[in-house]
N, C-alpha and C positions, 0 to 999 in steps of 0.2 A: 368443486372440481378437484380431483386428486393432483398431487405433484407430478405424477407420471403423465397425466393428460396435459397439464400446463407445459411441461418440458417438450412433449411431442408437438404441441401447437407452436411453441417458441421456435423449435427447429425448422418447422415448415415456413414460418414467417421469415427467418433469416435466409433460408435457402431460396424461397420463392420470390421475395422482393429484392434482396440485396445480392443474391447469388454468391454468398460467401462459401468458401471451401468447406467440404464436409469435415475435415480434420479440425478446423477452428471451431466449427459448430459443436462437434463432439466435446472439445475442451470446455465449452461453455456449460455443458450438461454434466460434466464430471464432478462428483461429490468428494473424491479423494484429493489430498493435497497436491497442488501443482506449483512448482517453483515459478517465481516471476520471470517473464520473458517477453521479447518482442519478435514477432515474425513478420517479414516483409513479403506480402503477396502481390507486389507490383502496383496494383491500383488502390490498395488499402493496406494499413498496418493492423495487426492483431496483437494486443497487449494483454498480459496477465500480470496484475499487480495485487498487493495485499493491503487492506485497510484495517485500522484498529477497530475492533468490534465496539459497537455503541455502548456507552457507559461501562467501558472496560476498566478493570483494575490491573495494576502492574503485577500484582501477586498471582493472578490467574490469567495471564495474557493469552488472548486468542485473536486471530485475525480472520477477516472475511475476504474471499477472493472476488476481485472485480475484473471482469473481462471488458475490453474496449476495442471496438472496430473504428479506426480512424481513416476516413476517406478524404478526397479533395473538397467535398462540400457536405459531409455528414459526420456525425459522431454517434455511435450506437453503443451505449453501455449495457452490460449484461451481468446479472448476478442472481444467484439462487436464493439469497437472503431476501426477506420481505422489505428491508430498509437498508440502504447503503448510504451512510452519513455524507461522504463527499458529494455524491450525486444529488442527494436531496438538498444539500446546502446550495450547490450551484444552481439547481433548478429553481429554488426560491429567489436566488439573487437575480436570475434572468428577468424576473418580473419588474425589477427596478433598475437594472443596469443593462442597457441595450448593447454595450460593448461586447458582452459575452457571446452574443449571437451575430453581431454585425462585423466582427473582426475575423471571422472564419472558424472552421471546425477545429483547426490546430490551436487557436487561442482558447477555445472552449475546452479542449482536451487539457491544455495547460492549467486551466482554472480548477478542473476536477483533481488533477494530480497534485497541484499546489495545496489544496485543502487536505488531500489524503496524507501528504507528507507533514503538514503542520500538525495534524492530529497525533503524530508520534511524540511531539515535544512534552505534553503533559505527562505521558507515560515515563519518559526519561527523567523528568523532574521528580515524579513520584518514586521511581526506583532509587534515585539518588538519596532522597530523604529517608526512605525505608531502610536502605543499606546503612546509612549513617547511624540510624537509631539502633539497628541490630548490632552494629560494630561496637557501640557503647555498651550494649548488654553483654556482649561476649567479653569485653575487657573487665566489666564489673563482676560478673558471675556467669561463666559459661554453663549453659543448660542444653539438654538434648533438643528441646523444641526450638530453641533459638538457632542452633546449628542446622536443623532441618529446614527452617525458613530460609536461611542463607543459601543452602544447597538448592532450594526451590527457586530462589532468585537468580542463582547462577545459571540454572537451566533456562529461565526466562530471558536473561541477557544474551545467552548464546543463540537462542532462537531469534531474538530481535536482531542481533548482529547479522545473522545469516540472511534474513529477509531484507534488511537495509542494504546489505552488500549487493544482492541481486538487483534491487530496484535502483541503486545508484548507477549500475552499469546500463540499465535500460534508459534512464534519463540522460545519461552521458551520450548514448547513441542518438537519442532524439535531438540533442543539442548540437551534434557534430556531423552525423551522417547526412548524406544527400538524399533525403526522402522528398519526393515531389509534393506530397500533401502537407509538408511543413516548410513555410517560407523562412527566409533569413531572419526576419524580424522576430518571428515566434521562437526561433532557436535561442535567442537571447533570454526569453522568459524561461525556457526549459533549462538553460544554463543556471539560472537563479535557483531553480528547484534543486538542481544537482549540488550547488553550493550548500544548500540547507541540509541535504542528505549527508554530505561530507562532514558537516558540523555535528549532526546527530550521531554519525558513526564514531567520530572522535570521542564524543561524550559517552557513548555506550562502551567504548574500549576502556575509558577511564573507570567507569563503573565496574567493568569486568575485573580490572586490576584490584579494585577495592574488595570485591567479593572474594577473589582468590586469596588476598591477604587476610581477610576475616576467617576464611576456612582454615588458614594455617595455624590459628590460635588453638 
């Protein structure tokens, strides 16, 4: 079955069963980059977030778009990739942890987003180690290829900071705004994710400063 047929069937499913808005459905089928966001459609929320690509290296950082419909009693994740690590991880956990589906759709959404954010930390650690090594090379004997790698990492850090900044604001809204599909208890869990994103952004800014310093040599 071609991707075009699959997308067409998927649109019909979302429209026919859940009656989601056409604009949100179109966003799910879009292959071009879309910035992270949250749209409030009254009876449900529509989220666009970005997850680290599976087996991703910090040198060639790529992200996959994950779309989430969150209603009062359902969570519908949507993605064009064949595998989305945070979704697969939570799906497997549900087999042994009944809290994930017994505490409501908002708690399940938290679990997916929590895993998505946690996956950024290994990339941050790898960036830190890579930049430290390249900085030592620059100090010892500056070479064109070393400077090119540093400039590449600078681009990676800037892209990462942009994504994290957007997603931090999304999680902040989920932890503070009065959405009927997210109860007060679940807001506490989203606040914890927000705190993790603040820490990740602080680390990414520190790495950016190191990169800028290395480029100055």
